[in-house]
C-alpha positions as CSV (number, residue, x, y, z in Angstrom):
1,M,106.5,111.2,121.9
2,G,103.7,108.6,122.4
3,L,100.0,109.1,122.5
4,N,98.4,111.5,124.9
5,T,94.9,112.1,126.3
6,L,93.7,113.9,123.1
7,D,94.8,110.9,121.0
8,L,93.0,108.5,123.2
9,V,89.9,110.6,123.1
10,V,90.0,110.7,119.3
11,I,90.4,106.9,119.2
12,G,87.6,106.3,121.8
13,C,85.2,108.7,120.0
14,Y,85.8,106.9,116.7
15,L,85.2,103.4,118.1
16,A,82.0,104.6,119.8
17,G,80.9,106.6,116.8
18,V,81.3,103.7,114.3
19,T,79.6,101.3,116.6
20,L,76.6,103.6,117.1
21,F,76.5,104.3,113.3
22,G,76.3,100.6,112.6
23,L,73.6,100.1,115.2
24,R,71.4,102.5,113.2
25,F,70.7,99.8,110.7
26,R,68.9,97.6,113.1
27,S,65.5,96.6,111.8
28,G,62.5,94.9,113.2
29,K,61.2,92.1,111.0
30,Q,63.9,90.5,108.9
31,T,64.3,87.6,106.5
32,L,67.4,85.5,106.2
33,K,68.0,86.8,102.6
34,G,67.4,90.4,103.8
35,Y,69.8,89.9,106.7
36,F,72.6,88.5,104.6
37,L,72.0,90.4,101.2
38,A,70.6,93.7,102.6
39,D,67.4,93.3,100.5
40,N,69.4,93.9,97.3
41,A,69.0,97.7,98.0
42,I,72.7,98.8,98.1
43,P,73.9,101.1,95.2
44,W,76.9,100.0,93.2
45,W,79.3,102.7,94.6
46,A,78.7,101.6,98.2
47,I,79.3,98.0,97.2
48,S,82.5,99.0,95.4
49,L,83.8,100.8,98.5
50,S,82.6,97.9,100.7
51,I,84.5,95.4,98.6
52,V,87.7,97.5,99.0
53,A,87.1,97.8,102.7
54,A,86.4,94.1,103.1
55,E,89.6,93.0,101.4
56,T,91.6,95.7,103.2
57,S,92.5,94.8,106.8
58,T,94.8,96.3,109.4
59,L,97.6,94.1,108.0
60,T,97.3,95.9,104.6
61,V,97.6,99.4,106.2
62,I,100.6,98.5,108.3
63,S,102.3,95.8,106.3
64,V,102.2,97.2,102.7
65,P,104.2,100.3,103.7
66,G,106.7,97.9,105.3
67,L,107.1,96.2,101.9
68,A,108.2,99.4,100.2
69,Y,110.4,100.4,103.2
70,D,112.2,97.0,103.0
71,K,112.2,96.6,99.2
72,D,110.3,98.6,96.5
73,F,107.0,99.0,94.7
74,S,107.2,95.5,93.1
75,F,104.0,94.5,95.1
76,L,102.1,96.6,92.5
77,Q,102.7,93.9,89.9
78,L,100.4,91.7,92.0
79,V,97.8,94.5,92.1
80,M,97.8,94.6,88.3
81,G,96.7,91.0,88.3
82,Y,94.0,92.0,90.8
83,L,92.6,94.3,88.1
84,I,92.6,91.6,85.4
85,G,91.0,89.1,87.8
86,R,88.1,91.4,88.4
87,V,87.3,91.6,84.7
88,V,87.4,87.8,84.5
89,V,85.0,87.4,87.4
90,S,82.6,90.0,85.9
91,F,82.2,88.1,82.7
92,V,82.6,84.5,83.7
93,L,81.2,84.1,87.2
94,I,78.9,87.1,88.0
95,P,76.3,86.1,85.3
96,Q,76.1,82.6,86.9
97,Y,75.4,84.1,90.3
98,F,72.5,86.1,89.1
99,R,70.7,83.1,87.5
100,G,68.5,82.2,90.5
101,E,68.0,83.2,94.1
102,L,71.4,82.6,95.6
103,V,72.7,83.7,99.0
104,T,76.1,82.0,99.0
105,A,78.7,81.2,96.3
106,Y,78.4,77.5,97.1
107,Q,74.8,77.2,96.1
108,L,76.1,77.5,92.6
109,I,78.2,74.4,93.1
110,E,75.2,72.4,94.2
111,R,73.2,73.6,91.2
112,R,75.9,72.4,88.9
113,F,77.3,69.3,90.7
114,G,75.5,68.3,93.8
115,Q,75.3,68.5,97.6
116,R,78.6,66.7,98.4
117,L,80.8,69.1,96.5
118,R,78.8,72.1,97.8
119,T,79.6,70.8,101.3
120,L,83.3,70.3,100.5
121,T,83.7,73.8,99.0
122,A,81.8,75.5,101.8
123,G,83.7,73.6,104.4
124,V,87.1,74.6,102.9
125,F,85.9,78.2,102.8
126,L,85.0,78.2,106.5
127,V,88.3,76.7,107.6
128,T,90.7,78.8,105.4
129,R,88.7,82.0,105.8
130,A,88.8,81.6,109.6
131,A,92.6,80.9,109.5
132,A,93.4,83.8,107.3
133,E,91.1,86.1,109.2
134,G,92.8,85.2,112.5
135,V,96.0,86.6,111.1
136,R,94.3,89.8,110.0
137,V,92.7,90.3,113.4
138,F,96.0,89.8,115.1
139,A,97.3,92.8,113.2
140,V,95.2,95.0,115.5
141,A,97.3,93.9,118.4
142,I,100.5,95.0,116.6
143,V,99.0,98.5,116.3
144,V,97.7,98.7,119.9
145,R,101.0,97.3,121.2
146,V,102.9,100.1,119.6
147,A,100.3,102.8,120.2
148,L,99.7,102.1,123.9
149,G,103.1,100.6,124.8
150,G,104.1,103.6,126.8
151,L,100.9,103.7,128.8
152,L,100.8,100.0,129.6
153,T,104.3,99.4,130.8
154,G,103.2,97.1,133.6
155,V,101.1,94.9,131.2
156,S,102.6,91.9,129.4
157,D,102.5,91.7,125.6
158,F,100.0,88.8,125.7
159,E,97.6,90.7,128.0
160,R,97.8,93.8,125.8
161,D,97.2,91.7,122.7
162,L,94.3,90.0,124.4
163,V,92.5,93.2,125.4
164,A,93.1,94.9,122.0
165,I,91.7,92.0,120.0
166,A,88.8,91.6,122.4
167,I,87.7,95.2,122.2
168,V,87.8,95.5,118.4
169,T,86.1,92.1,118.0
170,A,83.3,92.9,120.5
171,L,82.5,96.3,119.0
172,T,82.5,95.0,115.4
173,L,80.3,92.0,116.5
174,L,77.8,94.4,118.2
175,Y,76.7,96.3,115.1
176,T,77.2,93.4,112.6
177,L,75.0,91.2,114.8
178,K,72.2,93.7,114.8
179,G,72.2,95.0,111.2
180,G,73.6,92.1,109.2
181,L,75.1,92.9,105.8
182,K,73.4,96.3,105.5
183,A,75.2,97.6,108.6
184,A,78.4,96.1,107.5
185,I,78.4,97.7,104.0
186,W,77.5,101.2,105.2
187,T,80.0,101.1,108.0
188,D,82.5,99.9,105.5
189,V,81.8,103.0,103.4
190,M,82.4,105.2,106.4
191,Q,85.5,103.4,107.5
192,Q,87.0,103.3,104.0
193,T,86.7,107.0,103.9
194,V,88.3,107.4,107.3
195,Y,91.4,105.2,106.8
196,V,92.1,106.6,103.3
197,A,91.8,110.2,104.6
198,G,93.9,109.3,107.6
199,T,96.6,107.8,105.4
200,I,96.7,110.9,103.2
201,V,97.1,113.0,106.3
202,G,100.0,110.8,107.3
203,L,101.6,111.3,103.8
204,V,101.3,115.0,104.1
205,T,102.8,115.0,107.6
206,I,105.8,112.9,106.5
207,L,106.5,115.3,103.6
208,H,106.4,118.1,106.1
209,L,108.9,116.4,108.4
210,V,111.4,115.4,105.7
211,P,113.7,118.4,104.9
212,G,113.2,119.3,101.3
213,G,109.8,117.5,101.1
214,W,109.0,115.5,98.0
215,T,112.2,116.5,96.2
216,T,114.3,114.9,98.9
217,V,112.0,111.8,99.0
218,R,112.2,111.4,95.2
219,E,116.0,111.7,95.2
220,V,116.8,109.5,98.2
221,A,114.2,106.8,97.5
222,G,114.9,106.9,93.8
223,A,118.6,106.4,94.4
224,A,117.7,103.3,96.5
225,S,115.4,102.0,93.7
226,K,112.4,102.2,96.1
227,F,110.1,103.3,93.2
228,R,111.0,100.2,91.0
229,V,107.8,98.5,90.0
230,F,108.7,95.9,87.4
231,D,110.8,92.8,87.8
232,F,110.9,90.8,84.5
233,T,112.8,87.8,85.8
234,F,111.0,84.5,85.8
235,D,111.6,82.8,89.1
236,W,109.1,80.5,90.9
237,T,110.6,81.4,94.3
238,T,110.3,85.2,93.9
239,K,107.1,86.6,95.3
240,Y,106.8,89.8,93.3
241,T,107.7,89.6,89.6
242,L,105.7,90.7,86.6
243,W,104.8,87.1,85.8
244,A,103.9,86.1,89.3
245,G,102.0,89.4,89.7
246,V,100.0,89.4,86.5
247,I,99.4,85.7,86.1
248,G,99.3,84.7,89.8
249,G,97.5,87.9,90.8
250,T,94.8,87.3,88.1
251,F,94.2,83.7,89.3
252,F,94.2,84.8,92.9
253,T,91.6,87.6,92.4
254,T,89.5,85.4,90.2
255,A,89.3,83.0,93.1
256,S,89.1,85.5,96.0
257,H,86.4,87.7,94.3
258,G,84.6,84.9,92.4
259,T,84.5,82.0,94.8
260,D,85.0,83.5,98.3
261,Q,81.8,84.2,100.1
262,L,83.5,87.3,101.7
263,I,83.3,89.1,98.4
264,V,80.6,87.2,96.6
265,Q,78.1,88.1,99.3
266,R,78.5,91.8,98.5
267,L,78.1,91.2,94.8
268,L,74.9,89.3,95.4
269,A,73.6,92.2,97.4
270,A,73.7,94.5,94.3
271,R,70.5,95.7,92.7
272,S,71.3,94.0,89.4
273,E,73.9,92.0,87.6
274,G,75.1,95.1,85.8
275,Q,75.6,97.0,89.0
276,A,77.5,94.1,90.5
277,K,79.9,94.2,87.6
278,V,80.4,98.0,87.8
279,A,81.0,97.7,91.6
280,L,83.6,95.0,91.2
281,I,85.6,96.6,88.4
282,S,85.5,100.1,89.9
283,S,86.8,98.6,93.2
284,G,89.9,97.5,91.4
285,V,90.7,101.1,90.4
286,V,90.3,102.1,94.1
287,V,92.5,99.2,95.2
288,F,95.3,100.2,92.8
289,F,95.2,103.8,94.1
290,Q,95.1,102.6,97.7
291,F,98.1,100.2,97.4
292,S,100.0,102.9,95.6
293,L,99.3,105.3,98.5
294,F,100.5,102.7,101.1
295,L,103.6,101.9,99.2
296,T,104.4,105.6,98.8
297,I,104.1,106.0,102.6
298,G,106.7,103.2,102.9
299,A,109.2,104.8,100.6
300,M,108.8,108.1,102.4
301,L,109.3,106.4,105.8
302,Y,112.5,104.9,104.3
303,V,113.8,108.4,103.6
304,F,112.7,109.8,106.9
305,Y,114.5,107.1,108.9
306,R,117.6,107.3,106.8
307,M,117.8,111.0,107.9
308,F,116.5,110.4,111.5
309,P,117.4,106.8,112.5
310,P,115.2,105.2,115.1
311,A,116.6,104.8,118.6
312,I,115.9,101.1,118.4
313,A,116.3,99.2,115.1
314,F,113.1,97.8,113.8
315,T,112.8,94.0,114.2
316,R,109.8,93.7,111.8
317,T,108.6,96.0,109.1
318,D,105.0,95.7,110.2
319,T,105.7,98.0,113.1
320,I,107.4,100.9,111.1
321,F,104.3,102.8,110.2
322,P,102.6,102.5,113.6
323,V,105.8,103.5,115.4
324,F,106.1,106.6,113.2
325,I,102.5,107.6,113.9
326,V,103.0,107.3,117.6
327,S,106.5,108.9,117.7
328,H,106.3,111.7,115.2
329,M,102.8,112.7,114.4
330,P,101.2,115.7,116.0
331,H,98.8,114.8,118.9
332,G,95.2,114.4,117.6
333,V,96.5,113.5,114.1
334,S,98.3,110.4,115.6
335,G,95.0,109.4,117.3
336,L,93.2,109.8,114.0
337,L,95.6,107.6,112.2
338,I,95.5,104.9,114.8
339,A,91.7,105.1,114.6
340,A,92.0,104.9,110.8
341,I,94.0,101.6,111.1
342,L,91.4,100.2,113.5
343,A,88.7,101.2,110.9
344,A,90.3,98.9,108.4
345,A,90.3,96.1,110.9
346,M,86.7,96.5,111.8
347,S,85.6,96.6,108.1
348,N,87.4,93.4,107.3
349,L,86.3,91.6,110.5
350,S,82.6,92.6,109.8
351,A,82.8,91.1,106.3
352,A,84.3,87.9,107.7
353,L,81.7,87.5,110.3
354,N,78.9,88.0,107.8
355,S,80.4,85.5,105.3
356,L,81.2,82.8,107.8
357,S,77.7,83.1,109.4
358,S,75.9,83.1,106.0
359,T,77.8,80.0,104.8
360,S,77.2,78.2,108.1
361,M,73.5,78.8,107.9
362,V,72.7,78.5,104.2
363,D,75.1,75.8,103.2
364,F,74.8,73.6,106.3
365,Y,72.0,74.3,108.7
366,M,69.2,75.1,106.2
367,R,70.0,71.9,104.2
368,L,69.4,70.0,107.4
369,R,66.4,72.1,108.6
370,P,64.8,73.4,105.4
371,L,61.4,74.1,107.1
372,S,62.7,76.2,110.0
373,S,61.0,79.5,110.6
374,E,62.6,82.9,109.5
375,I,62.7,84.0,113.2
376,R,64.7,80.9,114.1
377,R,67.0,81.3,111.1
378,I,67.8,84.9,112.1
379,W,68.4,84.0,115.7
380,L,70.7,81.1,114.7
381,S,72.5,83.3,112.2
382,R,73.4,85.8,115.0
383,A,74.4,82.9,117.3
384,A,76.7,81.6,114.5
385,M,78.2,85.1,114.2
386,V,79.0,85.1,117.9
387,V,80.6,81.6,117.7
388,W,82.8,82.7,114.7
389,A,83.8,85.9,116.5
390,L,85.1,83.7,119.4
391,V,86.9,81.4,116.9
392,L,88.6,84.4,115.2
393,F,89.5,85.8,118.6
394,G,91.3,82.6,119.5
395,L,93.0,82.2,116.1
396,A,94.2,85.8,116.3
397,L,96.0,85.0,119.6
398,L,97.6,81.9,118.0
399,A,98.8,84.1,115.1
400,R,101.1,86.2,117.4
401,H,104.2,84.4,116.3
402,G,103.9,84.6,112.5
403,G,106.0,86.5,110.0
404,K,105.0,89.5,107.9
405,V,101.3,89.4,108.5
406,I,100.2,90.4,105.0
407,E,102.2,87.6,103.4
408,V,101.0,85.0,106.0
409,G,97.4,86.0,105.3
410,L,97.8,85.9,101.5
411,T,99.6,82.5,101.7
412,I,96.9,80.8,103.8
413,A,94.2,82.1,101.3
414,S,96.2,81.1,98.3
415,V,96.5,77.4,99.5
416,A,92.8,77.0,99.4
417,Y,91.9,79.2,96.4
418,G,93.5,76.9,93.8
419,G,91.2,74.0,94.5
420,M,88.2,76.3,94.9
421,L,88.7,78.2,91.6
422,G,89.4,74.9,89.7
423,V,86.1,73.5,90.8
424,F,84.1,76.7,89.9
425,L,85.8,76.7,86.5
426,L,84.9,73.1,85.9
427,G,81.3,73.9,86.7
428,V,81.1,77.0,84.6
429,L,83.3,76.2,81.6
430,T,82.5,72.5,81.1
431,R,79.4,70.3,81.0
432,R,81.2,66.9,81.1
433,A,82.8,67.3,84.5
434,S,81.1,65.1,87.2
435,E,80.8,65.8,90.9
436,L,83.0,62.9,91.8
437,G,85.7,64.0,89.3
438,A,85.6,67.6,90.5
439,M,86.0,66.4,94.2
440,V,89.0,64.3,93.3
441,G,90.5,67.3,91.3
442,M,89.9,69.6,94.2
443,I,91.6,67.3,96.7
444,C,94.6,67.0,94.4
445,G,94.8,70.8,94.0
446,L,94.6,71.3,97.7
447,A,97.2,68.6,98.3
448,L,99.6,70.2,95.8
449,N,99.3,73.7,97.4
450,L,99.8,72.3,100.9
451,Y,103.0,70.6,99.6
452,L,104.2,73.7,97.9
453,W,103.6,75.7,101.0
454,R,105.2,73.4,103.5
455,F,108.0,71.7,101.6
456,T,109.1,74.0,98.8
457,S,110.2,77.6,98.2
458,V,107.7,78.3,95.5
459,A,106.2,81.8,96.0
460,F,102.6,82.0,97.3
461,A,101.7,84.1,94.2
462,W,101.8,81.0,92.1
463,Y,99.7,78.7,94.4
464,T,96.3,79.7,93.1
465,M,97.2,79.2,89.5
466,L,99.0,75.9,90.0
467,G,96.3,74.5,92.3
468,S,93.4,75.6,89.9
469,V,95.2,74.1,86.8
470,V,95.8,70.8,88.6
471,T,92.2,70.8,90.0
472,F,90.7,71.5,86.5
473,A,92.9,69.0,84.7
474,V,92.6,66.1,87.2
475,G,88.9,66.8,87.7
476,Y,88.1,66.8,84.0
477,A,90.3,63.7,83.2
478,A,88.8,61.8,86.1
479,S,85.3,62.7,85.0
480,F,86.0,61.6,81.4
481,A,87.6,58.3,82.6
482,W,84.7,57.5,84.9
483,R,82.1,58.5,82.3
484,Q,83.6,56.0,80.0
485,K,83.0,53.4,82.7
486,G,79.6,54.6,83.7
487,I,80.8,56.0,87.0
488,G,79.9,59.4,88.4
489,N,77.2,61.9,87.3
490,A,78.8,63.6,84.3
491,S,76.4,65.6,82.0
492,A,76.2,64.9,78.4
């Protein structure tokens, strides 16, 4: 069926509307802290929804349904770990962040260890966040390629991807550049509402198109074990088991929500420590509902395409949901759903630009130029945001030949998170670890995860746990050994 003029008008109106909405948060006189922490004036519920939007990208919306279509609901085991990890962050790391005037997560590392380790952790964040974000931004191109394929028959895939990524990046940059974190959070709230509402509309539409509705879906998908959640086998190479999900997911979320500036920046913008904790834990409930919704869509699409096989077999599961939207949704509704998927992309990209810019400025520039004026800092923060937008644009084009985008993104993040979490735990849970010992531990943790990624079949769900354990153990042992010899800066 394809998109028509009405669909394109809906998409265009949404993109223009969200950009104008974000521009409303421009302000005259700003400070760097106000620009990056929204003057600590954001209510907990908005931060909660913003956290969900920041960690939900286009790849989540299109790739998670593909997981259920291809397999089952076993991905939810990982989400269970996400819930536990949020509780750990709330009681172990959030209190540390609210002891002092912090703007980034890595200032905590300097306070505990020193400038060298702060530089290392901030640098690792910049590299890995940019790489993972490039994969997420590329997911926009998958959607646009499917949505506009019939209208752009004379345009190559590369040219189509180039234009799609450029438009979304430019519009997101425009409002994020002007309003900083305040604009990002409030547009996140709006976009979160749009893409969840759009997905629910999609669910209802599929039920309407499947003869027999939910009864048929339950019978056919149930017979194919699509609703299976738990896998109790213990296998290091299987991505989604109860053990990998609960243990690996807990470590992953403790790292992603406790050491990654993308999320920590939003927590630091809360009005108080208590509100930050409520925002983080409540976001876990929303995430569980959201992933359940996306997986249900995937199971329903499995039933639909069993009854109405596609003319051309799917070559990658990431395209199944976008193809269904374009081919079978009523006009207007299909435009709304494509707009909803783009909303997820813009939310995640806005969060990434804020976190990359704040880390570049606070953890690098301001240490070299501590006496620079606020006006200059704001100007350079915006310039850094433009540079990072260009970097992510380029990385998104390089990500065109990857595998399932959600698993590629999670894998890249998991490689770095092990070392990062191990260092933070050394700083928070011990007083005897030294800066030199922690640096050695972190390097060992990163090296292990790189080895696991490139040369073994160990599932990415285990990377963060294994990397953090090695980082903690090696870092503590090295600190103890060098303290005995009078080397390093261990505390008594």
